[in-house]
N, CA, C and O atoms as a GROMACS GRO file, in nm:
protein
  352
    1MET      N    1  20.315 -22.260  -0.878
    1MET     CA    2  20.277 -22.381  -0.829
    1MET      C    3  20.371 -22.414  -0.840
    1MET      O    4  20.351 -22.478  -0.944
    2ARG      N    5  20.557 -22.440  -0.803
    2ARG     CA    6  20.539 -22.594  -0.861
    2ARG      C    7  20.499 -22.737  -0.894
    2ARG      O    8  20.410 -22.812  -0.855
    3ASP      N    9  20.643 -22.747  -1.015
    3ASP     CA   10  20.586 -22.898  -1.094
    3ASP      C   11  20.665 -23.039  -0.998
    3ASP      O   12  20.746 -23.104  -1.063
    4ASP      N   13  20.645 -23.077  -0.872
    4ASP     CA   14  20.695 -23.181  -0.902
    4ASP      C   15  20.740 -23.291  -0.899
    4ASP      O   16  20.799 -23.348  -0.807
    5LEU      N   17  20.708 -23.334  -1.025
    5LEU     CA   18  20.730 -23.396  -1.151
    5LEU      C   19  20.853 -23.367  -1.182
    5LEU      O   20  20.965 -23.416  -1.166
    6ALA      N   21  20.806 -23.276  -1.231
    6ALA     CA   22  21.006 -23.196  -1.276
    6ALA      C   23  21.101 -23.169  -1.208
    6ALA      O   24  21.206 -23.137  -1.264
    7LEU      N   25  21.089 -23.175  -1.048
    7LEU     CA   26  21.183 -23.181  -0.975
    7LEU      C   27  21.218 -23.338  -0.922
    7LEU      O   28  21.282 -23.371  -0.822
    8GLN      N   29  21.155 -23.419  -1.021
    8GLN     CA   30  21.211 -23.542  -0.921
    8GLN      C   31  21.283 -23.555  -1.100
    8GLN      O   32  21.400 -23.524  -1.078
    9LEU      N   33  21.278 -23.566  -1.165
    9LEU     CA   34  21.325 -23.516  -1.269
    9LEU      C   35  21.482 -23.432  -1.323
    9LEU      O   36  21.564 -23.449  -1.412
   10GLN      N   37  21.469 -23.370  -1.251
   10GLN     CA   38  21.558 -23.286  -1.260
   10GLN      C   39  21.695 -23.309  -1.110
   10GLN      O   40  21.780 -23.229  -1.071
   11GLY      N   41  21.655 -23.473  -1.054
   11GLY     CA   42  21.738 -23.585  -0.917
   11GLY      C   43  21.666 -23.523  -0.825
   11GLY      O   44  21.663 -23.611  -0.739
   12TYR      N   45  21.592 -23.413  -0.771
   12TYR     CA   46  21.540 -23.460  -0.646
   12TYR      C   47  21.451 -23.537  -0.563
   12TYR      O   48  21.349 -23.564  -0.625
   13ARG      N   49  21.451 -23.596  -0.408
   13ARG     CA   50  21.400 -23.729  -0.393
   13ARG      C   51  21.366 -23.661  -0.258
   13ARG      O   52  21.415 -23.575  -0.186
   14LEU      N   53  21.233 -23.760  -0.257
   14LEU     CA   54  21.189 -23.690  -0.066
   14LEU      C   55  21.240 -23.723  -0.045
   14LEU      O   56  21.308 -23.815  -0.090
   15THR      N   57  21.238 -23.645   0.076
   15THR     CA   58  21.304 -23.595   0.200
   15THR      C   59  21.243 -23.601   0.349
   15THR      O   60  21.135 -23.543   0.364
   16THR      N   61  21.303 -23.666   0.462
   16THR     CA   62  21.196 -23.747   0.552
   16THR      C   63  21.274 -23.692   0.631
   16THR      O   64  21.388 -23.739   0.626
   17ALA      N   65  21.251 -23.562   0.746
   17ALA     CA   66  21.386 -23.622   0.865
   17ALA      C   67  21.331 -23.580   0.969
   17ALA      O   68  21.267 -23.478   0.995
   18HIS      N   69  21.372 -23.694   1.044
   18HIS     CA   70  21.307 -23.682   1.203
   18HIS      C   71  21.407 -23.536   1.297
   18HIS      O   72  21.523 -23.496   1.290
   19ILE      N   73  21.331 -23.510   1.348
   19ILE     CA   74  21.405 -23.424   1.431
   19ILE      C   75  21.293 -23.415   1.556
   19ILE      O   76  21.172 -23.399   1.559
   20LEU      N   77  21.414 -23.438   1.672
   20LEU     CA   78  21.435 -23.496   1.848
   20LEU      C   79  21.444 -23.366   1.840
   20LEU      O   80  21.491 -23.327   1.732
   21TYR      N   81  21.408 -23.263   1.937
   21TYR     CA   82  21.422 -23.095   1.994
   21TYR      C   83  21.402 -23.129   2.111
   21TYR      O   84  21.364 -23.238   2.153
   22HIS      N   85  21.446 -22.973   2.202
   22HIS     CA   86  21.434 -23.008   2.320
   22HIS      C   87  21.381 -22.894   2.415
   22HIS      O   88  21.463 -22.826   2.476
   23LEU      N   89  21.260 -22.872   2.425
   23LEU     CA   90  21.178 -22.832   2.474
   23LEU      C   91  21.211 -22.718   2.551
   23LEU      O   92  21.274 -22.720   2.657
   24PRO      N   93  21.142 -22.568   2.462
   24PRO     CA   94  21.192 -22.442   2.508
   24PRO      C   95  21.190 -22.413   2.703
   24PRO      O   96  21.290 -22.353   2.742
   25ASP      N   97  21.107 -22.444   2.792
   25ASP     CA   98  20.999 -22.490   2.908
   25ASP      C   99  21.073 -22.568   2.990
   25ASP      O  100  21.117 -22.542   3.102
   26HIS      N  101  21.088 -22.699   2.905
   26HIS     CA  102  21.122 -22.826   3.045
   26HIS      C  103  21.266 -22.844   2.879
   26HIS      O  104  21.254 -22.843   2.756
   27PRO      N  105  21.367 -22.856   2.959
   27PRO     CA  106  21.459 -22.882   2.830
   27PRO      C  107  21.532 -22.982   2.848
   27PRO      O  108  21.623 -23.003   2.768
   28ALA      N  109  21.510 -23.065   2.949
   28ALA     CA  110  21.495 -23.210   2.964
   28ALA      C  111  21.472 -23.316   2.890
   28ALA      O  112  21.518 -23.430   2.878
   29PHE      N  113  21.365 -23.234   2.830
   29PHE     CA  114  21.191 -23.307   2.766
   29PHE      C  115  21.231 -23.328   2.557
   29PHE      O  116  21.217 -23.241   2.472
   30LEU      N  117  21.250 -23.387   2.550
   30LEU     CA  118  21.262 -23.402   2.443
   30LEU      C  119  21.158 -23.450   2.324
   30LEU      O  120  21.115 -23.565   2.331
   31GLN      N  121  21.098 -23.328   2.170
   31GLN     CA  122  20.976 -23.308   2.171
   31GLN      C  123  21.025 -23.384   2.012
   31GLN      O  124  21.146 -23.400   1.995
   32SER      N  125  20.949 -23.419   1.923
   32SER     CA  126  20.961 -23.507   1.767
   32SER      C  127  20.883 -23.394   1.707
   32SER      O  128  20.783 -23.333   1.747
   33PHE      N  129  20.988 -23.379   1.556
   33PHE     CA  130  20.905 -23.305   1.446
   33PHE      C  131  20.934 -23.449   1.327
   33PHE      O  132  21.015 -23.541   1.322
   34THR      N  133  20.830 -23.408   1.254
   34THR     CA  134  20.858 -23.475   1.134
   34THR      C  135  20.850 -23.396   1.074
   34THR      O  136  20.747 -23.334   1.097
   35TRP      N  137  20.950 -23.324   0.942
   35TRP     CA  138  20.935 -23.251   0.819
   35TRP      C  139  20.941 -23.349   0.624
   35TRP      O  140  20.899 -23.456   0.579
   36GLN      N  141  20.981 -23.285   0.595
   36GLN     CA  142  20.919 -23.398   0.376
   36GLN      C  143  20.902 -23.317   0.349
   36GLN      O  144  20.839 -23.223   0.396
   37ASN      N  145  20.987 -23.344   0.211
   37ASN     CA  146  21.021 -23.274   0.110
   37ASN      C  147  21.103 -23.275  -0.038
   37ASN      O  148  21.220 -23.305  -0.060
   38LEU      N  149  21.032 -23.246  -0.100
   38LEU     CA  150  21.227 -23.287  -0.182
   38LEU      C  151  21.222 -23.208  -0.197
   38LEU      O  152  21.144 -23.114  -0.212
   39ASP      N  153  21.370 -23.248  -0.198
   39ASP     CA  154  21.553 -23.194  -0.136
   39ASP      C  155  21.672 -23.282  -0.221
   39ASP      O  156  21.625 -23.393  -0.244
   40MET      N  157  21.773 -23.271  -0.262
   40MET     CA  158  21.762 -23.319  -0.338
   40MET      C  159  21.930 -23.343  -0.280
   40MET      O  160  22.000 -23.243  -0.259
   41ALA      N  161  21.996 -23.509  -0.254
   41ALA     CA  162  22.126 -23.553  -0.220
   41ALA      C  163  22.177 -23.527  -0.330
   41ALA      O  164  22.143 -23.495  -0.444
   42PRO      N  165  22.355 -23.569  -0.212
   42PRO     CA  166  22.362 -23.558  -0.068
   42PRO      C  167  22.330 -23.400   0.028
   42PRO      O  168  22.282 -23.420   0.139
   43ALA      N  169  22.348 -23.282  -0.002
   43ALA     CA  170  22.309 -23.158   0.036
   43ALA      C  171  22.210 -23.106   0.054
   43ALA      O  172  22.237 -22.986   0.062
   44PHE      N  173  22.119 -23.118   0.066
   44PHE     CA  174  22.022 -23.122   0.088
   44PHE      C  175  22.002 -22.955   0.148
   44PHE      O  176  21.991 -22.889   0.252
   45PRO      N  177  22.006 -22.945   0.031
   45PRO     CA  178  21.991 -22.768   0.025
   45PRO      C  179  21.850 -22.700   0.149
   45PRO      O  180  21.856 -22.620   0.243
   46ARG      N  181  21.731 -22.782   0.083
   46ARG     CA  182  21.614 -22.762   0.146
   46ARG      C  183  21.592 -22.768   0.303
   46ARG      O  184  21.564 -22.668   0.369
   47LEU      N  185  21.603 -22.871   0.348
   47LEU     CA  186  21.635 -22.922   0.426
   47LEU      C  187  21.665 -22.836   0.532
   47LEU      O  188  21.593 -22.800   0.625
   48ARG      N  189  21.834 -22.794   0.496
   48ARG     CA  190  21.955 -22.748   0.559
   48ARG      C  191  21.847 -22.565   0.594
   48ARG      O  192  21.797 -22.521   0.698
   49HIS      N  193  21.851 -22.527   0.494
   49HIS     CA  194  21.760 -22.398   0.539
   49HIS      C  195  21.657 -22.399   0.596
   49HIS      O  196  21.606 -22.289   0.577
   50PHE      N  197  21.604 -22.449   0.646
   50PHE     CA  198  21.476 -22.527   0.719
   50PHE      C  199  21.519 -22.544   0.831
   50PHE      O  200  21.442 -22.513   0.922
   51LEU      N  201  21.654 -22.599   0.868
   51LEU     CA  202  21.756 -22.636   0.968
   51LEU      C  203  21.756 -22.490   1.036
   51LEU      O  204  21.679 -22.447   1.123
   52ASP      N  205  21.848 -22.434   0.979
   52ASP     CA  206  21.853 -22.339   0.994
   52ASP      C  207  21.756 -22.212   0.977
   52ASP      O  208  21.783 -22.202   0.857
   53PHE      N  209  21.690 -22.136   0.992
   53PHE     CA  210  21.569 -22.113   0.965
   53PHE      C  211  21.479 -22.179   1.166
   53PHE      O  212  21.415 -22.097   1.231
   54TRP      N  213  21.494 -22.286   1.203
   54TRP     CA  214  21.487 -22.355   1.301
   54TRP      C  215  21.578 -22.236   1.383
   54TRP      O  216  21.535 -22.139   1.446
   55GLN      N  217  21.703 -22.272   1.362
   55GLN     CA  218  21.792 -22.229   1.482
   55GLN      C  219  21.823 -22.107   1.539
   55GLN      O  220  21.862 -22.080   1.653
   56ARG      N  221  21.794 -22.021   1.418
   56ARG     CA  222  21.766 -21.826   1.423
   56ARG      C  223  21.633 -21.851   1.463
   56ARG      O  224  21.673 -21.798   1.567
   57GLU      N  225  21.494 -21.883   1.488
   57GLU     CA  226  21.360 -21.782   1.493
   57GLU      C  227  21.300 -21.918   1.604
   57GLU      O  228  21.241 -21.858   1.694
   58ILE      N  229  21.292 -22.074   1.633
   58ILE     CA  230  21.273 -22.074   1.753
   58ILE      C  231  21.345 -22.163   1.858
   58ILE      O  232  21.458 -22.206   1.880
   59GLU      N  233  21.185 -22.169   1.927
   59GLU     CA  234  21.364 -22.123   2.074
   59GLU      C  235  21.393 -22.272   2.075
   59GLU      O  236  21.514 -22.296   2.071
   60GLY      N  237  21.292 -22.409   2.082
   60GLY     CA  238  21.344 -22.548   2.118
   60GLY      C  239  21.498 -22.576   2.023
   60GLY      O  240  21.514 -22.587   1.902
   61ALA      N  241  21.623 -22.583   2.173
   61ALA     CA  242  21.731 -22.667   2.082
   61ALA      C  243  21.691 -22.746   1.979
   61ALA      O  244  21.573 -22.775   1.963
   62LEU      N  245  21.794 -22.792   1.894
   62LEU     CA  246  21.747 -22.931   1.861
   62LEU      C  247  21.833 -23.085   1.901
   62LEU      O  248  21.920 -23.169   1.876
   63HIS      N  249  21.803 -23.070   1.924
   63HIS     CA  250  21.941 -23.197   1.998
   63HIS      C  251  21.919 -23.327   1.885
   63HIS      O  252  21.975 -23.429   1.925
   64SER      N  253  21.847 -23.343   1.752
   64SER     CA  254  21.940 -23.446   1.666
   64SER      C  255  21.859 -23.453   1.578
   64SER      O  256  21.743 -23.426   1.609
   65VAL      N  257  21.890 -23.494   1.433
   65VAL     CA  258  21.777 -23.480   1.337
   65VAL      C  259  21.881 -23.684   1.207
   65VAL      O  260  21.976 -23.746   1.159
   66THR      N  261  21.745 -23.668   1.238
   66THR     CA  262  21.793 -23.857   1.198
   66THR      C  263  21.697 -23.783   0.996
   66THR      O  264  21.608 -23.703   0.966
   67VAL      N  265  21.766 -23.850   0.941
   67VAL     CA  266  21.746 -23.763   0.774
   67VAL      C  267  21.725 -23.946   0.646
   67VAL      O  268  21.815 -24.020   0.605
   68GLY      N  269  21.625 -23.952   0.630
   68GLY     CA  270  21.583 -24.080   0.515
   68GLY      C  271  21.551 -24.063   0.331
   68GLY      O  272  21.430 -24.070   0.310
   69SER      N  273  21.586 -24.054   0.276
   69SER     CA  274  21.573 -24.003   0.110
   69SER      C  275  21.568 -24.059   0.004
   69SER      O  276  21.661 -24.136  -0.019
   70THR      N  277  21.470 -24.044  -0.092
   70THR     CA  278  21.439 -24.219  -0.160
   70THR      C  279  21.445 -24.149  -0.255
   70THR      O  280  21.430 -24.028  -0.245
   71GLN      N  281  21.466 -24.207  -0.367
   71GLN     CA  282  21.385 -24.126  -0.594
   71GLN      C  283  21.288 -24.202  -0.563
   71GLN      O  284  21.274 -24.321  -0.532
   72LEU      N  285  21.219 -24.107  -0.576
   72LEU     CA  286  21.065 -24.120  -0.659
   72LEU      C  287  21.035 -24.250  -0.804
   72LEU      O  288  20.998 -24.367  -0.816
   73ILE      N  289  21.081 -24.134  -0.890
   73ILE     CA  290  21.116 -24.182  -1.044
   73ILE      C  291  21.224 -24.251  -0.986
   73ILE      O  292  21.296 -24.208  -0.896
   74LYS      N  293  21.235 -24.398  -1.061
   74LYS     CA  294  21.334 -24.430  -1.038
   74LYS      C  295  21.395 -24.499  -1.246
   74LYS      O  296  21.312 -24.463  -1.329
   75PRO      N  297  21.474 -24.551  -1.287
   75PRO     CA  298  21.550 -24.603  -1.399
   75PRO      C  299  21.457 -24.753  -1.398
   75PRO      O  300  21.448 -24.833  -1.305
   76ALA      N  301  21.365 -24.762  -1.591
   76ALA     CA  302  21.410 -24.871  -1.595
   76ALA      C  303  21.446 -24.987  -1.483
   76ALA      O  304  21.492 -24.940  -1.379
   77GLU      N  305  21.427 -25.177  -1.488
   77GLU     CA  306  21.478 -25.193  -1.457
   77GLU      C  307  21.474 -25.312  -1.626
   77GLU      O  308  21.377 -25.311  -1.703
   78LEU      N  309  21.626 -25.418  -1.651
   78LEU     CA  310  21.629 -25.391  -1.780
   78LEU      C  311  21.714 -25.601  -1.741
   78LEU      O  312  21.824 -25.652  -1.716
   79ARG      N  313  21.543 -25.654  -1.764
   79ARG     CA  314  21.661 -25.838  -1.669
   79ARG      C  315  21.610 -25.904  -1.836
   79ARG      O  316  21.512 -25.884  -1.908
   80VAL      N  317  21.758 -26.009  -1.847
   80VAL     CA  318  21.784 -26.075  -1.992
   80VAL      C  319  21.675 -26.237  -1.956
   80VAL      O  320  21.726 -26.332  -1.896
   81ALA      N  321  21.543 -26.242  -1.999
   81ALA     CA  322  21.454 -26.324  -1.999
   81ALA      C  323  21.518 -26.484  -2.053
   81ALA      O  324  21.565 -26.457  -2.163
   82GLY      N  325  21.538 -26.611  -2.033
   82GLY     CA  326  21.569 -26.746  -2.022
   82GLY      C  327  21.442 -26.829  -2.108
   82GLY      O  328  21.420 -26.948  -2.129
   83LEU      N  329  21.384 -26.724  -2.138
   83LEU     CA  330  21.361 -26.870  -2.176
   83LEU      C  331  21.247 -26.726  -2.279
   83LEU      O  332  21.246 -26.610  -2.239
   84GLU      N  333  21.155 -26.780  -2.421
   84GLU     CA  334  21.137 -26.767  -2.542
   84GLU      C  335  20.980 -26.856  -2.595
   84GLU      O  336  20.974 -26.978  -2.606
   85LEU      N  337  20.873 -26.768  -2.620
   85LEU     CA  338  20.737 -26.867  -2.582
   85LEU      C  339  20.658 -26.795  -2.713
   85LEU      O  340  20.647 -26.674  -2.735
   86ARG      N  341  20.592 -26.939  -2.814
   86ARG     CA  342  20.582 -26.862  -2.924
   86ARG      C  343  20.383 -26.953  -2.910
   86ARG      O  344  20.329 -27.050  -2.857
   87LEU      N  345  20.352 -26.850  -2.989
   87LEU     CA  346  20.235 -26.872  -2.980
   87LEU      C  347  20.160 -26.843  -3.114
   87LEU      O  348  20.161 -26.730  -3.163
   88HIS      N  349  20.067 -26.996  -3.199
   88HIS     CA  350  20.018 -27.008  -3.339
   88HIS      C  351  19.956 -27.022  -3.324
   88HIS      O  352  19.873 -27.042  -3.413
   0.00000   0.00000   0.00000
C-alpha cells in the first residue's frame, strides 16, 4: 500500500481530470468520466498512463480532458504582525 502523505511530501498533488468521450454505439453523444489520483505536475505521468490505457483498450474515443491540480500540503505562510501585546 502506498503512503499518500509520503507521496505528497515528494511533490505529488491531488489531480482531477474531467474526461469527455464519445459513446461507442452513439458517437454523436458525449459521456463524462471523472478521474482523480495523486500525480506529479506538470508532467502528470499517472494521468498520461491512464489516458494511454484508455486509448488502447476502451472503445469510446476521447473528446477532451480538463485537468485540475492542487497541492494538499503547502508551506506554512509567514506573516509579520504589526502589533505587540503584553500580559501582566
